[in-house]
N, C-alpha and C positions, 0 to 999 in steps of 0.2 A: 504493500500500500504506500510505501514511502516514495517520494520523487526520485528519479534516477540520479540527480545531482547529489542528493543527500546520501543515497546508497554508495555513491562513489567516495564520499567522505568516510563512510564506515568501512570501506574496503581496506583502508590502511591499517585497520586493527586486526586483520585476518592472521598475521603471524603471531599474535598474542594467544591464540586459541587453537584447540584441535578443531577438526572439521565439524563434528556434531555440536561442540560448544559455540562455535562461531555462528551456526544457524540459530541456536537459542539466543545468542547475543543480538542478532538482527531482529528476532521476534520480540525480545524484551525492549529493544530500542523503539521499535514500532509502537508497541503497546504503551510505553512510558510517554512518548510524545503525544499520543492521541488520548490518553487517559485524562478525564476531567474530574474524576472522583478521587478518593484517597489512593495514594500511590503505594499500595501494598503489592506483593508479588502476585497474589491471586487476582487483584483488580487489574493489574497490568496485563496478565495473560488473558483475562476475559475480554479486555478491550482489543487485544490483538486477534481475537476470534479463533483461538486454538483450543479452547476448553472442549473436551470431548473428542477432539481430533488427534491430540497428542497427549501423552502422559504428563499430567501437571506436575508430578513430583520431580520430573527432570529439570524443570525450571527452578525449583527450590534447591536441587542439588547443584545447579549451575553456580549458585552463590555459596553454598555450604561446603561442598566437597570437590568441585571441578578443579582441574589443574591449570590455573592461570594466575597471573600476578598483576595486582593493581598498578604497581610501579611501571610495568611494561606498557600498560594501557596509557598511563600518564605520559611516558616518554614519547610514545608514538603520537600522542595528541600534541605534544610540543613540536615535533617534527612537522605536523600538519599546519600548525599555526605559524611556524617560521616561514612557510611558503608565501605568506601575505605580508611579511615584514621585510624591509630593506636588508640586503645581505651585508652592507658595509656600515650599518649603524648598530649601536648598542641596544640590546634587548632589555626592556624593563620588566621586572617581575615585582609582584607584591606578595606579602606574607601576612597572615592574620589567622585568628582562630574564632570559631563561632559555636554557640551552644544550640544543639538540637534537642528541644524538650520532648520528653516521653512520659507516658504513664504505663503502669503495669509492672508487677514484680518479676515477671519472667523475661523481661528484655535483657539480653545478654550484655555484659560489660557496662551497663548504665550505672550511674552514681550521682550523688549530689554535687553540683558544681555552682560556682558563682555566676549569677545572672546579671550581666551588665546593663540590660535594658530596664530591669525593675529596680536595681540598686541606685541609691543616691549617695551624695558625698558624706552623709552622716549615718546611713544605715545600709547594710549589705543584705541582699536577698540571694537565696540559693534555690536551684531547681533541679529536679531529677532528669537525667538525660545523658547525651553524649556530647563531647567536645571534639571538634574536628580542627586540625591545623592544616591550613590550605596554602599552597603556593600557586599563583596565577600569573599568566602572561598578559601584560598590558598591551592592548591593541587600539591605537587611535583611529578614529574615523573622521577626518577633517570635513568631509562632505556634510556630516550631521553635527559637527562641532561637539563630538562626544568621544569619551574614552571608556573602553570596557576592560575589565579584568576577567580573563577567561581561565577558570580553574583547571589545573592539570594534575598536580600531585597532592595527595591527601593522606593524612595520618590521623588515627584515632588516639586521642589522649586519654589515659587512664589515671584516675586520681591515686594519690599516694596510699590512701586507705585501702582502695581496691587492689592495688598491686601487692600490698602487704597480705591481704586476705588470700590472694592467688599464689603467693610465694614467689613473686617476680620482682626483679629490680625496678625501681622507679625511674622513669624517664621524663624529663621536663619538656614543656612545649618548645622551648628554644633549642633543646637538643634534637628534637624531631625536625625542626626547621633546618638545623645545620645538616642533618642527614640528607634532606632533600636538596639542599644547596650543593653538597658534595656530589650527589648523584647527577645533578644537572651539569656541574663542571666536568665531571668525568666523561659524561656522554657527549657533550658538545665542547670539546677543548678549543675548537677554532672560533667560537663565538665569545663576545664580551657582553657581560650582563651588569645591570644596575638593579639592585633590589631595594624596595622601600617597605618599611615596617613601622609599627607604632613603638612607643617607648618600652613596651614589654619585650621587644626583640632587639633593642639597642643595648646589648650586654656582651660580656666576654664569651659566652657560649657560642656566639655567632661571629663577633668581630675578630677575635684572636685567630681562629682557624680559617678565616675567610680566604677562599682560593684567589690566586693572582688575577684571574680574569673577572673577578667579581668586585663591585663596589657596593656600599650599603649607605642608605640615608634613613635616619630615624630621629625620633624626638629624644632629646637629652634631659638631664636634670639641671634645674636652676642652681642647686647647691653642690654641683659636681666639683670634686677636688682636682684642679688642673695644674699642669706643670709645664715649664719650658723644656725644649729638647735638651738632653744632656750635653755638656761640653767634654768632648773626648780629648784627653791629654795623652799624646803619643808616647812620651817618655816616662809616664807614670807607671810604676810597677803595681801589680795586684789587679783586683777586680775593677773593671771600668764602670762608671755610673750608668744607670738605666733610665734615669729621669733627672731633669734639671731642677731649678728653683721653683717653689710653689708660686702660682700667680693667682690673680683675682678670679673668683667664681663668676658665672653668668649673672647671679643675683646681684652681686656687688656692682657689676658693670652697668646694670640697668639704671642706677642712680648716679653714677660718677663718670660715665663715658659718653662721648658724643654720638648721636644718632644721625643717620642720613636716610633720605627718602628714596624708595625704589618702586617703580611701577611694575606690577605683576598681574598675571591673568590667573584668577582663581575660579575654577568651575565655570569657565566661559565668560567671566566678567572681569574687566580691567579695574584695578584699584591700586591705591598707593599705601604702602606700609613703611614703617621705619625699621631700619636694621642696623646691626653692628656685626661685622665679620672679623674673625680672628682665628688663629691656629694655635693649637696647644696639644699636649699629651693628656689624655684621660687614662691614667695608668690602670685604674681598677677595671676599665672596660677594654681598652685597646693595647694594654701593656706599653711597649715602646713606640707604638704607631702614632704618627702625627695626624691629627684630625682637624677638619675645618668646622667651626662653630658659627651659626647664624642666629643671632638674637633678633626676635621679631616683636614689634609693638604695633598695635592697631590692626591686628590680623582679624578679618571679618569672621565673626562667630566665636572669637576668643576674647574673654573678658580680661585675661591676665597676659603678661609678657610670656613668651615661650622661646624655646631654643631648639634648633635643629642641628644635627651632627651628620657630617658626610666624611666618608673615607677618601673621596675623590677631591684632591686639593686644587684641581683645575676648574671646578664648577664655581660659577659666581652665585651671588645670593638669589637672584631671580630664578636661575635654573634649579637650585636646590629647593626653593619654596614650591615652584610649579611641579617639580617631580614628586615631592612629598604629597601634594594635593591629589595626585593620581591614586593614592592609597584609598581614598574614599570610594572609588569605583568598586572595590572589592566588597565593601559594606553593602552597596546596592546589589551586587551579585548574590550575596547571602539572602537578602530580602526577596529577590525574585525566585531563587532556588527553593526557599521555604514556602512562599506563597503560591507559586505556579507549578513547581516540579516536585513537590513533596519530599524535601530533604528530611523533614522530621517525621514522616509518616510510616516508613517500613517498620514492621514489628518482628524483628529477628530474634531467635532464641539460641542461636549458636554463634560462637565467637567469629569464625571466618565469614559467616553470612553478614554480620554487622559491619565488618570492615570492608565489604564489597558492595553492599546494596545501596546505602545512602550516597556514596560517591557517584553512582550512576546519575543522580540528579544534577550534580555539579558538572560532570562531563557532558551531559546533554545540553546544559546551558551554553557551554563553549561551542558545541557543534551547531546549535541552532543559530548563534550569532555568526559563526563562520559561514554556514550555508547561506544565511540571509545576505551577507556581504557580497557573495558571489552572485546570488540570484538577482539582487537589486542593482548590480553594477551598470547595466545597460538600460535601465528603466528610468525615464524622466519623471514619472509619477508613481509614487509608491502607495499601495492600498493599505491604509490604516484608519482605524475608527476615530472619528471626531465627534464632538458634542457641543451643544450651544454654550455650555459653561466652560469650555476650553477652546476658545476660538484662536488662541495664539499657538496652538500645537502645529509644528511644522515638520517634525522629524519623528520616526517610529520609535516606540518603546520596545522593550523585550516582549511585552504582552502582544504587541502587533506582530513581531517576528514569529512568535510561537503560533499565533492564530493563522498567519500566512502559511506556515509549514503544514498545519493541520488542514487548512483549506486545500492546499496542493495535494496532500495525501488522499483526502477523500475524493478529490477530482480524479486522481489516478484510479481509485477503486471503482467509482461510478462509471468511468469511461470503459474500464475493463468489463464491467457487467453489461454495458451497452454493446460492446463488440461481440459478446457471446449471446446476445438477445435474451438476457436474463432480466426481465422487468417485472416479474411477479414479486409479491410481498416477501416471500421467504428469503429471497436473495438480498433484500434490503434490511433483514432483521438485525445484523450487526450495527448498522447506522441508527436504526430506530431504537434499539436497545440502549445504545450509548446516550442518545438524546433523552430517553425516558429515565434511565437510572444513573447516568453519569459515569 
């Protein structure tokens, strides 16, 4: 039922699976895209119209016991996305984690995690579910004045209490992010990458082992202990110093150093912010590595002064700020994946099934955007839904992209029925059942 161009996108994943598993993968992708109800495995295969035609347990085994690796799928997805990015430019990546809320005591590997959406500055809230650490490729679309973060690599974070119960060593989110960074660097040694993350990922677990072809931009601390580079004395015997004299923290600089104005483009809008730029060693985070700090004041949406840190000393203040703002596109990705593709909805009871099922929603998000970019390239007018209360809408959202793919898929199916002269009601039962039950 999927359009030929979308099936061509899926063909690049064939080396990741055995032949029977790849056929199930195609069926699940078909059902996942068309499913408008809860995205459980049973709902997906019902939408794909294979219930009663094939053994449904095989689709559950695809997630729980089949021989395939999620990292291989993610790496192949990166290769696919690199085809629409310039070969001579640095590839931007984003990293963050998100909470997928669940209910039910039989959900495997679920635990209580901090809920950032419900928590406030004075009170923390926790929710039962899974936390996913995600690395995404940033793909800009100048035609739509939009940037998308397309998820590729995914790791399931387990709480320290859960690991203790299971008798396993605990692994932090930043350590999982570092594993994915090392995997990308090893697989694509010829490409140069720039990764953007929040303050939770601007620490020594990532900065110290950062590969040579990687740079990182993240939020720093206003009270960071900073140092000058060490002065190496050639004739001095003994151990050489690893850091120089201590210098003023970013917090002190906000009140005592001069600011300058810089014009930046934040989320498609030009604005003027005040900045201070300096270089220093943040020994606790980067050891002896020299870092570039950008203090920011009057940042839209920020009530307080903030500081960004970059390992690339050649980037200026505007480039660092605009690159960091691309991180927000990953938050939008999480919202669409939960609201439209059912990231929080699979109800898996085995460990391997948990680690494989939910990432399907994130991979499909990337594939839908990739497909739509190619599908819309030669079209002057794009079909997307408008409304009287949103007259200013000029560009498609992800909901429009997904709706277009669904429309194209059902057009393929109906055309196929027409070619075979199947116009009685029983052949339209899959479509009518989907409309009636979701």
